[in-house]
N, C-alpha and C positions, 0 to 999 in steps of 0.2 A: 506496499499502500504503499503510493508514494501522501507526502502532506506539502504541501505553499504547492507552487509553481512560478514560474519565471518574473510575473509583475508580482508575488506577494515572499518568495522569498528572498533568504540572503542573496545580496550583489557579488558576494569575494567568500572565502576556504571560507566552510562551517570547522569551526575547534570544539564546540564540548555539546553535546545531544542529554537533554533529563526526560524523564517520563512522574507526572504528577503521581504521590502515593496510590491517589484514588486510579489510576488508568487511564483518566480523561483526557490529560493534557499532556502533548511534547513542546518542548521549547529544546532551543536550538540560537549559541552565541556565537558569534564568529569577525573575521575581520574589517568587515566594517563595521565596527562599532557598537551593534547593536544588539539588540538578546529579543527571537520571535516567541509568541509560541498558538497553536495551532491547537483545535480541536479531534481526538483522535478520530472520533469518529466521524465525520462528518469532512476533515482534509482541509476546514475552514479557521482561516490567520484571523486572533482574538485580538492580539497586541503586539506591536513592537517597540520594546520599550527602549527609548534612546537616551541620551544622556552620555557613555561616556565618551573619551577626548580621542579613544586608542583602541587596537583589538579588547573584544575579551575573548579571553582564554576558556573562564571554568561558570557552572553556574549549577544552582544546586535549587530546588524546590525545599522546606522548609518540611518537616514532618508531617502534620497539620495544609501542608498542597496552597493556602493562604498567600504566603509570601516567598520571595524569591531571590536568590543572589549574585550578582556578579560578579566577577574578577577581571583585572583589566590589566593592557600595560599601562594603560593612563596612574599606575600606582593606583587607582581604587577600588574599592567593595561599594558596589552597590546594593541596598535594597529596593523589593519594588513591591508594592501590592498585586498579588495577580491574580484576583477577581476580575473576570467580565468587566464590573461596572466602573473599574475607574482603568481606565486606558492609562497605559505609558503615565503613572503613578509612580516616580522612586520617593518611597517614604524615607533611606536616610543616606548617606553617605559618609564613608569609613574614609578619611584618609588618615596622612602619616607614614605612608607604605613606604622603604625607602628605595625599591626593587620593584619588578613589575609583582603581578596577582597575578599568579598562577592556576589558584587551586582552592576552590571556597568550600564548605560542607556545612552541616546543621547534624545537632546529636539530639 
């Protein structure tokens, strides 16, 4: 099953893919600085999270699926509200990393 298409998909290489805890959504981070989230059943793009100033290398859903974290070569971690009603809503940016953020996760 293919999610996305040439119009809604990343414009550069994908670096990270994650499925939500309930299996309903798939998100992808890419070299185009964005994180996108699709509905697995319909393939519909639900959100494009924009805000990183460099490539996104890692993404992770929170255990409850309500938040999405992204780590970037811009040396930040961004936390996003992954609900469908809050399109592109960044809730927090964590700064102060001295180098690239290549991995994020929740516990």
